Each structure stands twice: as C-alpha cells, then as structure tokens.
N, C-alpha and C positions, 0 to 999 in steps of 0.2 A: 095711445102711444105710451103714456106714463105707465099703464099697466104692463105693457110689453117689456118696457125697460126694467121694471121691478122684477118680473119673472126672470129675465135674463141675469140680473144681478144675483138673485137667489140661486139660480142654477150654477153660476160661477162659484158662488160661496160653497155650495155643496160639494162641487168638484175639488175645490182647494182643500177643504177639510178632509175629504176622502183620501186624497194623495198624501197629506200630512200624516193621517192615521196609518196609512199603509206603510210609509217610511219609518214611523215610530214602531210599528209592529215588527217590520223587518230588522230594525236596529235592536230591538228587544230580543228577538229571536236569535240574532247573531251573538248578543251578549250572553244569553242563557247557554247557547251552544258552546261558547268559549269556556264558560264557567264549568259546565258539565265536562268538557274535555280536559279541564285542569284537575278534575277530581276523579278521573278514571285512570287507574294504574295500567301500565303496559303489561303484557304477558310476563316479561322478564321481572318486572316489579312485583307483580302478584305472587310469583314463585318465591321470590326473595323475602317478601313480607310475610308470606305464610309460614315459611321455614323458620323465620326469626320471631314469629308472633308479634310483629309490629303493626299497630294501626295506621291505615292510610288516610290522610286528611287533606289531600289535594296537593297541587304542584305549585302553589303560590307561596308567598312568605309565611302564612301561618302553617302550611304543610311543612316547610322547611324547618321552622323553629320547633315544631312538635316532633318531627322525625329525630332531630338532634337531641332534643330533650329525653325522648324515649331511650335513645342509645345511652346517654349520659347517666340518667338516673331513673329511668322509667316514668319520667314526668313528675317526680316528687319534689315539692318545693322545700321541704324541711330536712332533706337528707344531707348527711356529711359523711364522705367515704373514708376509708381506712388511712388515706393520705392527707386527709384534712380539706379536701376540695368540698365546695359548698353548693347546695341548692339544686334546682331543676337543671341547670346548665353546667353544674360543677365547676364554679369559679375558684381560682386561687386567691388568697388574700392579697397578694401583691397586685393582681389584676384589678380587684375591687378597689384598692387604694388609689389606683390611677384615676378612678372616677369619684374619689373622695368619699368612699364608702368604707367606714371603719368599724361600725357596729355590726358584727356578724349576726348577733341574736336578732337584731331588728331586720337584717337582710333576710334571714331564713324564714321569718314570719311575715314578710311583705311580698306577696306575689307580684304585685305591680312593680316593685322596685327591681325584682329579678328580671322581669321582662324588659324594663327599661335599660338595664345594665346589659342585657343580651344585644338589644338593638344597638346600643352605643358601641359595644365592642365590635359588632359586625361593621358599623359605620367606619370606625377607626381602621380596621383591617382592610376594608374596601379601599380606603384612601392610601394605606401603606403599599397595598398591592395593585394599585390602579394601572401602573405600567405594565406589570405582569399579566393582568387581566386582559389588557388591550393586545398584548403580543401573543398570548397563548390560548385564549378561549377559541374552541373550535378545531384545535390541533390534537393530535394524539402523541402523548408522552408515556413511554414505558407501557404501551398498549392500552392506555386509558384516554378516553376523549375528555379533554378539559373543558369544564364549564365554570362559569362564574360561582354558582352555588357550591360546587365541589371544593373550589379554592377557599371560599369563606369557611365552609365546614372544616376543612384541613386546618385553616388558620386558627379556628376555635380550638382545635385539638392540640396543635403543636407550636403556635405562634406564627405570626406573619413572617418572621425571618427564616424559619425552617421550611416554610412553604416556597419562599423565594429560592432557597438553596435546591430544593427538589426540582422546581420548574427550570431554573437556569442551568441545572447540571444535566438536564435531559433525562431525569429519573434516576441518576446514579447516586444521588444523596439519599440516605435512608434514615428515617426517623420513626420511632415507636414509643408509645408511653408505657408506664409500668404494667398496664394490663394487656399490652400486645397490639393495641390499636395503632395503625400507622397513617402516615400522610397519604400514602397510596390507597389505603382502605377507605379513608374519608372522601378523597377525590372521586372515587367510583361510586361508593354507597350513596353520597348526597349529590350526585350529578343531576342536571336537568330541571332544577327548581327555577321558577321565575322570581329572582330576588331584586328586580328592578326597583321595588319599593324602598330598598335600602340606599340611602344617600351617602356617597363618600364624604367623610368629615375628618379633618385633621385633630379637631378638638371637640368631640362630642361630650355633651354634658347629661348627667343623670338627674 
C-alpha cells in the first residue's frame, strides 16, 4: 500500500513539473516572438531606412533613442553643430541648464550623462504633453497617424509647446528648425515605437 502511494505521488510530481515546464516554454517562446517582432521593420520602414542609410535597432525604447540619435548626430556623442547644439541628441544649452548641466565639456565627454539627459527630457515632455497624448494617439492629423513616440520625437525637435500647437490646430500650425526638419516630419518618421518605458515626470533629475 505504501509503495502504491509513493508511486502515485511520484507520478503526480512528474505531471506537475511537466506542465510547469510546458508553460514556461510557451511563455519563453511568446516573449522571444514578441522581441523578434519588435526588431523586424515593416516593408515601409525598410524602404525608408535603406533610402536614408539608417540602422534599424528595434521598435522598443532603445530603437527609438538610437533612431533619433542617428537623425540628430549620426550617433556621435562629442559633436557640436554649427548652431551650438551638443552631443548625440543635439541638446541646446538652455535645455541642459534645466537639468542643472552647465559643464558642456563634461557633457560632451560623458555618454552616460547624455543618455540620462535624453531620458529626462522625454519624461518631462511626456508629462507636459500627457493630455495631448491621451486625446490624439491613434487619430490622424494632417494625414499622419499620431503615436506617442512620434509626439515625443517631435517634442525633442521643436519643444513640447510647438507640438501642442500642431496637434491642437489640427495640423495647421507649422514649425521647422534651421535645417528644415519639421514637427510633421518627426511625427511621421518616429511613429510606432513602444515608449511605455518612459515615465511622465514633471521634475525629472539627471
């Protein structure tokens, strides 16, 4: 009798472990599938990236920041453009001072600081534009499907205030920088990234 009970217990344990392993494998496969899907560009994206010689590094936050960096500076940390904008993400001095960064030499030579500043600016812009994100994501404005990543990218280019004006005017407000990049361009070019990693924060620190 004891031997029979022991055998039944062992059998139950084997079944339990087997089902757990199966679930774990399924979860793992689903996770891998999701990650693969996020790193495969659509046909339209492939054409755009190839035409503009831009590397594709996925549709999550890392892909978002690297795509912006390539557009801004081709990913160079130590660059200063002709208008005085600095680093990988081409920050203006007034924006850096908002995060208590005054030593531009140190900023240009500290990649970690630049990455922290970029994330902080995205967090701030996400907070400023939180109502516009809620109202407009998924809609089409001036022929562009509005996404959260497109809004944050456009805010990096033009400032949150100008993005608000564009969205609230139904696309009638126009803004472009000295090199011809516009809010409209950035809303379209950087759409569709998963930027849920970025948390809205009124007072982010670096």
